[in-house]
PADRENPA-511688 format. One line per 8 residues: number of its first residue (from 0); their letters; for each residue x, y, z of N, C-alpha, C, CB. Coordinates in steps of 0.05 Angstrom, whole numbers, always signed. Each point is the difference from the previous one (the first is absolute). Glycine has a CB too. Example, Ala and Ser with C-alpha at 12.3 -4.5 7.8 and 13.67 -1.06 7.14 Angstrom:
! residues 2
0	as	+264 -114 +156 -18 +24 +0 +18 +24 +0 -38 -23 +25 ~ +31 +44 -39 +16 +24 +1 -15 +22 +14 +24 -13 -43
END
This chain:
! residues 280
0	mkqfdihr	-2858 +900 +1201 -3 -29 +3 -14 -7 +26 +42 -7 -28 ~ -62 -10 +27 -13 -9 +24 +20 -15 +18 -44 -3 -24 ~ +40 +6 +51 +18 -14 +18 -2 -30 -2 -3 +39 +31 ~ -21 -49 -37 -4 -29 -1 -20 -7 -22 +11 -4 +49 ~ -2 -13 -66 -17 -12 -21 +4 -30 -1 +2 +43 -28 ~ -23 -58 +31 +2 -29 +3 +14 -13 -24 -42 +1 +28 ~ +36 +8 -52 +13 -12 -24 +30 +6 -1 -44 +5 -24 ~ +51 +20 +31 +28 +8 +0 +15 -15 +23 -12 +45 -19
8	fgwvlrtd	-2 -48 +41 +12 -15 +23 +5 -29 -8 -23 +30 +32 ~ +4 -42 -46 +4 -28 -9 +23 -2 -20 -48 -8 +7 ~ +52 +28 -24 +22 -1 -19 +27 +3 +15 -29 +20 -35 ~ +30 -3 +55 +25 +3 +16 +6 -26 +15 -9 +49 +5 ~ -12 -61 +6 +4 -25 +14 +11 -22 -18 -38 +13 +31 ~ +26 -16 -55 +9 -20 -19 +29 +6 -9 -47 -7 -15 ~ +53 +32 +9 +27 +8 -8 +21 -6 +22 -20 +36 -29 ~ +12 -31 +54 +17 -5 +22 +7 -30 +3 -20 +40 +23
16	liqnrkfy	-1 -56 -26 +4 -29 +2 +18 -11 -22 -44 -4 +22 ~ +41 +15 -46 +16 -9 -23 +29 +9 +3 -40 +2 -29 ~ +45 +23 +36 +27 +11 +2 +16 -13 +22 -17 +42 -18 ~ +4 -50 +40 +14 -11 +23 -6 -30 +4 -1 +45 +21 ~ -5 -58 -43 -9 -28 +3 +23 -18 +10 -32 +8 -37 ~ +57 -2 +30 +22 -17 +10 +2 +1 +30 +24 +8 -43 ~ -26 +16 +54 +1 +2 +29 -24 -14 +14 +25 +44 -5 ~ -48 -41 -7 -24 -12 +12 +2 -31 -2 -27 +41 -12
24	lsmllggl	+37 -51 -10 +3 -29 -3 +20 -11 +20 -12 +4 -49 ~ +34 +11 +53 +20 -9 +19 -11 +0 +28 +36 +18 -30 ~ -52 +2 +37 -13 +1 +26 -19 -24 +4 +4 +50 +0 ~ -20 -56 -21 -18 -22 +1 +15 -26 +4 -32 +24 -29 ~ +53 -28 +14 +16 -25 +2 +13 -2 +28 +8 +1 -49 ~ +3 +21 +59 +12 -1 +26 -20 -5 +22 +35 +31 -16 ~ -58 -18 +14 -21 -5 +20 -11 -28 -1 -12 +48 -3 ~ +9 -59 -21 -10 -28 -3 +20 -20 +12 -25 +14 -41
32	iamvcgql	+51 -10 +35 +20 -18 +11 +0 +1 +31 +28 +6 -41 ~ -30 +19 +52 -1 +3 +29 -25 -14 +12 +26 +43 -5 ~ -49 -40 -8 -24 -13 +9 +2 -30 +0 -26 +39 -16 ~ +37 -50 -6 +3 -29 -2 +19 -10 +21 -8 +2 -49 ~ +31 +12 +53 +19 -8 +21 -13 +1 +27 +38 +16 -29 ~ -54 +5 +34 -14 +3 +25 -19 -23 +6 +5 +49 -5 ~ -18 -59 -16 -18 -22 +4 +14 -27 +3 -34 +25 -26 ~ +57 -28 +13 +15 -25 +2 +17 -1 +25 +0 -2 -49
40	gpvyvlik	+7 +25 +60 +18 +1 +23 -9 -17 +24 +12 +45 -15 ~ -37 -41 +25 -8 -15 +24 +0 -30 -4 -27 +39 +12 ~ +25 -49 -37 -1 -29 -4 +26 -11 -10 -49 +3 -9 ~ +68 +15 +2 +25 -9 -12 +16 -17 +21 +1 +41 -30 ~ -2 -32 +55 +16 -14 +21 -10 -29 +3 +8 +44 +24 ~ -35 -47 -25 -11 -27 +3 +9 -18 -24 -39 +18 +25 ~ +39 -6 -49 +8 -16 -23 +30 -7 +2 -35 +23 -28 ~ +51 -4 +37 +29 -4 +3 +6 -21 +20 +8 +47 -13
48	mghaesid	-24 -49 +34 +4 -20 +22 -12 -26 -7 +1 +37 +33 ~ -15 -40 -56 -12 -25 -8 -27 -5 +13 +45 -17 -5 ~ -58 +38 +14 -27 -2 +13 -21 +12 -18 +21 +1 +45 ~ -18 -5 -71 -19 +12 -19 -29 -11 +5 +37 +5 -33 ~ -39 -30 +43 -27 -11 +3 -15 +13 +23 +18 -43 -17 ~ -4 +58 +35 -13 +13 +22 -8 +29 -6 +27 -30 +30 ~ -23 +38 -55 -7 +28 -7 -31 +4 +2 +40 +2 -31 ~ -48 +18 +46 -28 +7 +3 -3 +30 -4 -8 -39 +33
56	ierhasdl	-4 +46 -56 -2 +28 -7 -15 +16 +22 +1 -12 -49 ~ -22 +1 +60 -15 +14 +20 +16 +6 +25 -42 -22 -18 ~ +59 +2 +25 +17 +4 +24 +20 +22 -3 -6 -49 +10 ~ +14 +54 -35 +20 +21 -5 -12 +26 -9 +32 -35 -12 ~ -59 +38 +16 -14 +24 -9 +11 +26 +13 -41 -28 -7 ~ +47 +27 +33 +10 +24 +13 +28 +8 -10 -26 -13 +41 ~ +43 -7 -47 +26 +6 -12 -3 +12 -28 +21 -37 +28 ~ -39 +25 -43 -4 +10 -27 -12 +28 +0 -7 -47 -15
64	lftflivy	-10 +53 +34 -12 +27 +2 +22 +20 +8 -44 -20 +13 ~ +62 +12 +5 +21 +18 +9 +19 +6 -24 -3 -19 +46 ~ +11 -1 -61 +18 +5 -22 -13 +16 -22 +24 -43 +10 ~ -50 +38 -14 -15 +16 -20 -1 +29 +7 -27 -40 -11 ~ +22 +46 +36 -2 +28 +9 +27 +14 -3 -37 -12 +32 ~ +58 -2 -26 +27 +12 -3 +6 +6 -29 +16 -24 +41 ~ -20 +4 -58 +6 +4 -29 -19 +21 -12 +16 -48 -3 ~ -41 +48 +11 -19 +19 -11 +7 +28 +9 -36 -34 +1
72	fifttysv	+44 +38 +24 +8 +26 +9 +25 +11 -14 -19 -12 +45 ~ +39 -6 -49 +24 +9 -14 -7 +7 -29 +28 -30 +29 ~ -44 +13 -42 -7 +5 -28 -15 +26 -4 -2 -50 -7 ~ -18 +55 +24 -16 +24 -3 +15 +25 +7 -40 -27 +10 ~ +56 +27 +11 +16 +24 +7 +21 +5 -22 -8 -9 +49 ~ +19 -12 -60 +20 +4 -22 -14 +12 -24 +27 -38 +17 ~ -51 +29 -23 -15 +11 -22 -6 +30 +4 -20 -45 -8 ~ +11 +52 +32 -7 +28 +6 +26 +17 -1 -39 -14 +28
80	antfrcls	+61 +4 -18 +25 +15 +0 +11 +5 -28 +10 -20 +45 ~ -20 +5 -65 +10 +4 -27 -21 +14 -17 +27 -41 +4 ~ -46 +55 +9 -21 +14 -15 +12 +20 -21 -30 -5 +40 ~ +50 +20 -32 +12 +20 -18 +27 -8 -10 -26 +35 +24 ~ +31 -61 -25 +26 -10 -9 +5 +7 -29 -4 -37 +33 ~ -17 +39 -49 +3 +6 -29 +9 +28 -5 -36 -33 -9 ~ +39 +49 +30 +9 +28 -3 +28 +4 +11 -48 +15 +2 ~ +64 -35 -2 +27 +1 +12 +19 +17 -15 -8 -45 +19
88	tkeeriny	+7 +45 -46 +19 +15 -16 -14 +24 -13 +26 -43 -8 ~ -9 +61 -1 -10 +24 -13 -16 -7 -25 +38 +26 +17 ~ -28 -45 -33 -14 -8 -25 -27 -12 +7 +44 -8 -22 ~ -45 -9 +42 -25 -13 +8 -21 +21 +9 +25 -42 +13 ~ -16 +61 +2 -18 +21 +10 -11 +17 -23 +26 +2 +42 ~ -9 +5 -61 -9 +15 -23 -20 -16 -17 +44 +25 -1 ~ -38 -50 -4 -18 -17 -16 -27 -3 +14 +40 -24 -19 ~ -39 +20 +45 -25 -6 +14 -18 +25 +2 +23 -35 +26
96	fmlpasnl	-11 +58 -20 -16 +24 +4 -7 +13 -27 +23 +7 +43 ~ -12 -17 -65 -9 +9 -26 -25 -15 -10 +47 +11 -10 ~ -55 -31 +25 -25 -15 -8 -24 +20 +1 +19 -44 +18 ~ -36 +43 -38 -23 +18 -1 -22 -7 +20 +10 +7 -48 ~ -4 -1 +74 -19 -5 +21 +7 +18 +24 -6 -48 -14 ~ -13 +52 +31 +5 +18 +23 +17 -14 +21 -44 +23 -8 ~ +56 -8 +26 +16 -12 +21 -17 -17 +19 +30 +40 -2 ~ -55 -33 +6 -17 -16 +17 -5 -28 -12 -22 +42 +16
104	ekylsril	+18 -43 -42 -4 -25 -14 +25 -18 +1 -33 +22 -30 ~ +56 -9 +27 +25 -15 +1 +5 -10 +28 +19 +28 -37 ~ -25 -12 +57 +4 -8 +28 -18 -23 +7 +13 +47 +12 ~ -39 -44 -19 -19 -21 +7 +7 -26 -15 -35 +35 +7 ~ +46 -33 -31 +9 -24 -14 +21 -15 +15 -10 +23 -43 ~ +30 -8 +54 +21 -13 +16 -12 -12 +26 +34 +33 -19 ~ -53 -19 +31 -12 -10 +25 -16 -25 -6 -2 +47 +18 ~ -13 -47 -39 -16 -24 -7 +17 -24 -5 -35 +30 -19
112	ihvvggml	+57 -26 +5 +17 -23 -7 +16 -10 +24 +4 +18 -46 ~ +9 +0 +60 +19 -8 +21 -13 -4 +28 +35 +24 -26 ~ -55 -9 +32 -13 -3 +27 -23 -19 -1 +13 +47 +11 ~ -34 -40 -26 -23 -18 -2 +8 -26 -15 -31 +40 +0 ~ +44 -37 -23 +8 -23 -15 +19 -18 +15 -7 +26 -41 ~ +26 -14 +56 +19 -16 +15 -14 -17 +21 +34 +34 -8 ~ -54 -23 +22 -14 -15 +21 -17 -22 -12 -1 +41 +28 ~ -13 -36 -50 -16 -20 -12 +17 -22 -13 -36 +34 -8
120	tglllfiv	+59 -26 -4 +18 -19 -13 +12 -19 +21 +10 +33 -36 ~ -4 -22 +60 +11 -17 +21 -19 -23 +7 +25 +39 +17 ~ -51 -33 -16 -20 -21 +6 -2 -20 -23 -26 +33 +28 ~ +27 -22 -53 -2 -18 -23 +25 -18 -2 -27 +35 -24 ~ +50 -25 +31 +24 -16 -1 -1 -23 +21 +26 +40 -16 ~ -39 -35 +38 -4 -20 +21 -16 -23 -11 +3 +34 +36 ~ -24 -28 -51 -18 -20 -12 +16 -16 -21 -41 +28 +9 ~ +56 -14 -26 +15 -13 -21 +22 -18 +12 -9 +38 -31
128	adcirmgl	+22 -28 +52 +20 -16 +14 -12 -25 +12 +26 +41 +10 ~ -51 -39 +0 -13 -23 +11 -5 -21 -21 -22 +29 +34 ~ +14 -20 -58 -4 -19 -23 +26 -13 -8 -38 +28 -16 ~ +60 -13 +16 +26 -12 -7 +8 -20 +21 +14 +42 -23 ~ -18 -36 +49 +7 -18 +21 -16 -26 -3 +11 +38 +30 ~ -37 -36 -35 -17 -24 -3 +10 -17 -24 -39 +25 +19 ~ +48 -11 -41 +11 -15 -22 +25 -15 +7 -19 +33 -30 ~ +37 -20 +46 +25 -14 +8 -7 -23 +19 +25 +43 -5
136	flilslpt	-44 -38 +23 -7 -22 +19 -13 -23 -15 -6 +34 +36 ~ -9 -29 -57 -12 -21 -16 +22 -17 -12 -40 +29 -9 ~ +61 -17 -1 +22 -15 -12 +14 -16 +21 +6 +35 -35 ~ -3 -24 +59 +14 -14 +22 -18 -19 +16 +31 +39 +2 ~ -56 -42 -11 -19 -17 +14 -5 +9 +29 +14 -38 -29 ~ -15 +64 +33 -6 +12 +26 -28 +11 +1 +49 +11 +6 ~ -60 -4 +18 -27 +11 +1 -3 +25 -18 -4 -18 +47 ~ -16 +19 -63 -4 +21 -19 -22 +20 +8 +17 -31 -36
144	dsiipfvw	-23 +31 +62 -21 +18 +9 +9 +29 -4 -16 -34 +34 ~ -3 +51 -41 +6 +29 -1 +3 +11 +28 -26 +4 -44 ~ +45 +14 +47 +5 +12 +27 -18 +24 +5 +47 -17 -2 ~ -61 +27 -19 -16 +24 +3 -22 -3 +21 +10 +11 -48 ~ -26 -33 +48 -21 -3 +20 +12 -2 +28 -29 -22 -33 ~ +52 +9 +36 +11 -3 +27 +12 +26 +10 +10 -48 -11 ~ +2 +63 -7 +11 +26 +8 -22 +19 +7 +39 -6 -30 ~ -61 +6 +15 -23 +17 +7 -12 -8 +27 -10 +6 -49
152	kqitltfd	+9 -33 +54 -10 -9 +26 +19 +9 +22 -21 -40 -22 ~ +47 +40 +17 +19 +9 +20 -4 +30 +6 +33 -36 -15 ~ -39 +51 -6 -5 +29 +4 -24 +5 +18 +20 +9 -46 ~ -42 -24 +40 -24 +3 +16 +5 -9 +29 -28 -7 -41 ~ +43 -15 +45 +7 -9 +27 +16 +21 +15 -1 -48 -16 ~ +21 +59 +2 +16 +21 +13 -16 +24 +7 +39 -16 -26 ~ -58 +24 +8 -17 +23 +6 -18 -6 +23 +1 +13 -48 ~ -13 -37 +49 -17 -8 +23 +16 -1 +26 -29 -27 -32
160	ywtgivss	+54 +18 +30 +17 -1 +24 +4 +27 +12 +23 -40 -18 ~ -15 +59 +1 +5 +28 +10 -26 +13 +8 +40 +3 -29 ~ -62 -9 +15 -26 +10 +8 -7 -9 +28 -14 +2 -48 ~ +20 -28 +53 -5 -11 +27 +16 +14 +22 -11 -43 -22 ~ +36 +49 +15 +17 +14 +20 -11 +28 +5 +40 -26 -16 ~ -48 +40 -6 -11 +27 +4 -26 -1 +16 +21 +14 -44 ~ -38 -34 +38 -25 -3 +15 +5 -6 +29 -23 -15 -42 ~ +44 +0 +48 +5 -8 +28 +8 +24 +17 +15 -44 -17
168	vrwsvwqr	-4 +65 +5 +7 +23 +17 -23 +21 +0 +48 -8 -11 ~ -71 +0 +0 -24 +15 +1 +3 +28 -13 -12 -24 +42 ~ +25 +25 -65 +1 +25 -15 -27 +3 -14 +50 -3 -6 ~ -58 +27 +2 -25 +6 -14 +3 -6 -30 -12 +35 +34 ~ -10 -36 -48 +0 -3 -30 +15 +23 -12 -43 -25 +1 ~ +40 +49 +9 +14 +24 -10 +30 -4 +2 -39 +29 +13 ~ +49 -39 +10 +28 -4 +3 +11 -21 -19 -5 +13 +48 ~ -10 -34 -52 +8 -21 -19 +1 +11 -28 -20 -36 +30
176	ncmminfi	+0 +51 -37 +1 +13 -27 +23 +19 -3 -50 -5 -2 ~ +57 +19 +23 +23 +18 -1 +25 -15 -5 -23 +31 +32 ~ +26 -55 -20 +24 -16 -4 +2 -8 -29 -2 -16 +47 ~ -20 +7 -59 +0 -9 -28 +6 +24 -19 -33 -36 +12 ~ +20 +58 -7 +5 +24 -17 +29 +9 +3 -48 +14 +5 ~ +58 -15 +20 +28 +8 +5 +20 -18 -15 -14 +17 +45 ~ +9 -43 -46 +17 -18 -14 +0 +6 -30 -8 -35 +35 ~ -16 +39 -46 -2 +5 -29 +15 +26 -8 -44 -25 -1
184	lsmlslys	+39 +46 +17 +12 +26 -6 +30 -1 +5 -42 +23 +12 ~ +51 -39 +7 +29 -2 +5 +14 -13 -24 -9 -4 +49 ~ -4 -16 -61 +11 -13 -24 +0 +20 -23 -15 -45 +16 ~ -7 +60 -19 -1 +20 -22 +21 +21 +3 -49 -9 -4 ~ +54 +17 +29 +20 +21 +5 +28 -11 -7 -29 +20 +36 ~ +33 -46 -30 +26 -12 -7 +4 -1 -30 -2 -28 +42 ~ -19 +20 -57 +2 +0 -29 +4 +28 -11 -29 -41 -1 ~ +17 +61 +14 +3 +28 -9 +29 +9 +4 -48 +10 +10
192	cfllgsav	+62 -21 +9 +28 +6 +4 +17 -10 -24 -6 -3 +50 ~ +0 -21 -59 +14 -10 -24 -8 +15 -25 +2 -45 +21 ~ -27 +55 -22 -8 +16 -23 +16 +26 -1 -46 -21 +1 ~ +48 +34 +22 +15 +25 +2 +30 -5 -5 -34 +18 +32 ~ +44 -40 -22 +28 -7 -5 +6 -4 -29 +1 -21 +44 ~ -21 +10 -59 +4 -4 -29 +1 +27 -14 -24 -44 +3 ~ +9 +63 +6 +0 +27 -12 +26 +15 +6 -50 +1 +2 ~ +61 -6 +22 +24 +14 +8 +25 -12 -12 -23 +13 +43
200	frrrayvf	+26 -39 -41 +25 -14 -8 -2 -11 -28 +8 -11 +48 ~ -29 -3 -55 -5 -12 -26 +19 -23 -5 -15 +44 -17 ~ +41 -40 +18 +19 -22 -3 +6 -12 +28 +20 +21 -43 ~ -21 -48 +45 +4 -14 +25 -18 +11 +23 +48 -8 -14 ~ -72 +16 +6 -18 +12 +20 -8 -20 +22 -18 +30 -37 ~ +17 -56 +30 -8 -19 +20 +21 -1 +23 -24 -27 -36 ~ +49 +26 +29 +21 -2 +20 +2 +26 +16 +25 -31 -30 ~ -26 +54 +17 +2 +25 +14 -24 +6 +17 +28 +17 -37
208	twsclfiy	-52 -25 +29 -24 +4 +16 +1 -17 +25 -26 +11 -41 ~ +35 -36 +38 +3 -17 +24 +20 +12 +19 -12 -41 -27 ~ +34 +51 +16 +20 +12 +17 -11 +24 +16 +35 -14 -33 ~ -51 +31 +20 -12 +23 +13 -20 -10 +21 +6 +27 -41 ~ -21 -48 +36 -19 -10 +19 +14 -12 +25 -32 -10 -38 ~ +54 -3 +34 +15 -11 +22 +11 +23 +18 +12 -41 -27 ~ -1 +61 +14 +10 +23 +15 -23 +14 +15 +37 +7 -34 ~ -59 -3 +20 -23 +12 +14 -10 -17 +23 -13 +21 -44
216	gfigtsfi	+12 -48 +40 -8 -18 +21 +18 +1 +24 -20 -29 -34 ~ +46 +30 +29 +20 +2 +22 -3 +26 +15 +31 -29 -26 ~ -33 +51 +12 -3 +26 +13 -26 +2 +15 +29 +21 -35 ~ -51 -30 +21 -26 +2 +12 -2 -17 +26 -19 +8 -45 ~ +30 -33 +43 -1 -17 +24 +16 +12 +23 -5 -40 -30 ~ +28 +50 +23 +17 +13 +21 -14 +24 +13 +41 -15 -25 ~ -55 +30 +8 -15 +23 +10 -22 -8 +19 +11 +25 -42 ~ -26 -46 +34 -22 -10 +16 +10 -10 +27 -26 -11 -42
224	ietgnyig	+48 -4 +41 +11 -12 +25 +9 +23 +19 +14 -42 -25 ~ +1 +61 +14 +10 +22 +16 -23 +17 +11 +42 +1 -27 ~ -63 +3 +11 -23 +16 +9 -15 -15 +22 -4 +21 -46 ~ +1 -48 +42 -14 -16 +20 +15 +0 +26 -18 -28 -36 ~ +45 +26 +35 +16 +0 +24 -1 +27 +14 +30 -34 -20 ~ -34 +55 +5 +0 +27 +11 -27 +7 +13 +34 +14 -34 ~ -56 -19 +20 -26 +8 +10 -15 -23 +12 -2 +35 -35 ~ +13 -60 +34 -14 -23 +10 -16 -14 -21 -2 +22 +44
232	wdfpgica	-3 -47 -40 -13 -16 -20 -30 -2 +5 +41 -27 -5 ~ -53 +50 +11 -29 +2 +5 -13 +11 -25 +7 +7 +50 ~ -11 -25 -70 -11 +8 -26 -31 -1 +2 +41 -17 -24 ~ -54 +31 +5 -30 -1 +0 -11 -27 -6 +0 +47 -14 ~ -26 -50 +17 -13 -25 -5 +3 -10 -28 -32 +12 +35 ~ +24 -37 -39 +3 -13 -27 -15 +15 -21 +6 -44 +22 ~ -29 +54 -16 -16 +14 -20 +13 +26 -9 -41 -20 +19 ~ +51 +36 +0 +14 +25 -7 +25 -6 -15 -19 +22 +40
240	seigsivf	+34 -43 -33 +24 -7 -14 -5 -8 -28 +20 -14 +43 ~ -41 -2 -47 -8 -9 -27 -8 +23 -18 -14 -44 +19 ~ -2 +62 -7 -9 +23 -16 +23 +18 -8 -44 -1 +24 ~ +63 +5 -5 +24 +15 -7 +16 -13 -22 +1 +17 +47 ~ +2 -43 -45 +15 -15 -21 -15 +1 -27 +19 -30 +36 ~ -46 +29 -35 -15 +2 -25 +4 +27 -13 -34 -32 +19 ~ +32 +53 -4 +4 +27 -10 +28 +3 -12 -33 +18 +33 ~ +53 -28 -19 +28 +2 -9 +4 -15 -26 +15 +4 +47
248	satitvvf	-25 -29 -48 +3 -17 -24 -15 +12 -24 +6 -40 +29 ~ -30 +50 -24 -16 +12 -22 +14 +25 -10 -42 -18 +20 ~ +53 +34 -2 +15 +24 -8 +24 -6 -17 -16 +23 +41 ~ +32 -43 -32 +24 -8 -14 -8 -10 -28 +22 -13 +43 ~ -43 -3 -45 -8 -11 -26 -8 +22 -20 -16 -41 +23 ~ -1 +60 -13 -9 +22 -18 +23 +18 -7 -45 -2 +21 ~ +61 +10 -2 +22 +19 -5 +21 -12 -18 -8 +21 +44 ~ +16 -46 -39 +21 -13 -16 -10 -5 -29 +19 -21 +42
256	tflsyylf	-45 +14 -44 -11 -4 -27 +0 +27 -16 -28 -39 +17 ~ +20 +60 -3 -1 +26 -13 +29 +9 -7 -42 +12 +26 ~ +61 -16 -8 +28 +7 -6 +11 -16 -24 +6 +12 +49 ~ -13 -37 -50 +9 -16 -23 -10 +11 -26 +2 -41 +29 ~ -27 +50 -29 -12 +12 -25 +13 +26 -6 -43 -23 +9 ~ +48 +39 +12 +13 +26 -3 +28 -3 -12 -27 +18 +38 ~ +43 -37 -27 +27 -5 -10 -1 -12 -28 +16 -7 +47 ~ -36 -10 -52 -3 -11 -27 -3 +22 -21 -20 -42 +20
264	kriplipr	+3 +61 -14 -4 +22 -19 +25 +17 -4 -48 +1 +14 ~ +65 +0 +6 +24 +17 -1 +25 -16 -6 -22 +31 +31 ~ +20 -57 -38 +23 -16 -4 +20 +12 -21 -28 -40 +12 ~ +19 +49 -34 +19 +11 -20 +14 +25 +10 -28 -19 -36 ~ +16 +33 +57 +11 +25 +9 +15 -2 +26 -37 +22 -23 ~ +37 -45 +36 +12 -3 +26 +31 +0 -3 -40 -27 +17 ~ +54 +45 -3 +29 -1 +0 +9 -23 +16 +3 +50 -6 ~ +14 -68 -5 +7 -25 +13 +22 +3 +21 -14 -22 -41
272	kfflrtkr	+24 +46 +45 +23 +4 +18 -7 -8 +29 +17 +36 -30 ~ -43 -33 +37 -9 -6 +28 -9 -28 +3 -13 +47 +5 ~ +11 -62 -27 -8 -28 +1 +21 -16 -15 -49 +11 +3 ~ +44 -36 -6 +19 -17 -15 -1 +7 -29 -6 -37 +33 ~ +29 +39 -45 +2 +8 -28 -7 -25 -17 +35 +35 +10 ~ -51 -30 -29 -8 -21 -18 +19 -1 -24 -48 +4 +14 ~ +48 -25 -28 +17 -3 -24 -10 +18 -22 +10 -48 +13 ~ +7 +63 -24 -6 +19 -22 +5 -13 -27 +11 +39 +30
END
C-alpha cells in the first residue's frame, strides 16, 4: 500500500468527520457561544447600567480584540489537545486502525481537522458571532456596525505601536525579523505540546497538558532564576537570545510533532501502565 493516496486520504477525512460529528458539533456550538459572549461582554455593562445609547463599537475595539484572542487561543488549543481523542478506548482504536488507509493518511487527517481546521474554524466562528451580535443589536435598536473592521484596525495599530518601540531602540531589520519569527515558532511549539499531549494522554489531554506545562514553567523559571543568581544576569545580546529561542522553539516543534506521529503509530501497542489508563 502506498503511504499516501489523495483519494484514500479524502475518504479517511470524510469518514472521520462523519463518525465524530457529535463531538465536532459540540465544539462548534461551544466555541460559537464563547465568541458571542466575548463580543457582548464589553458592552453588557453599559446596557446593564442603562447607558446603551453611549455604546461605541470602535471605542471598545481593544477590549473586543483581547476577548477574541483569549477565546480563540482556548478554542484552538482545546481542538489540538483532542486530536487523538477518538482513540481513547480499545474498541475505538481497533475500529480506527482497521480503516483501509496508511497510518500517515490517518495521522494527517487528524492534523488537518484538529490543527488546521481548528484554527480556521476559530476565525469563522468569530465572523458568525459578529453576525449574531449585529442581529441582537438590531432587535435592541443598538449600533449594528460590524466589529471586524475595527478589530482589524486595532491589530494594525497595535502592530504599528510595537514596531515604533522596536524602531526607537534602533534594532536592525534582522533583529526585528528575528522577533517575529521567534513569536511564530513559540506559538507553534506550544501547539505541538498539546499535540504530543493528545497522543500521550488522549483522555482529558487538555487538562493534563496544561498541568505539565505549568509544572515545566515553574521548574524552568526557578532554574533560570537560580542560574542567573549564580552566574550573574549578563545575558547575550538580543540577537543571540532571539536566535537561541528560535532554534529551541523550532526543535521543540519538530521533535514533538515527530513524537506524536510515532506514538500515534504505536497506540494499539503502548502498554498503559506508564501512562493514564484508558477505558477498556
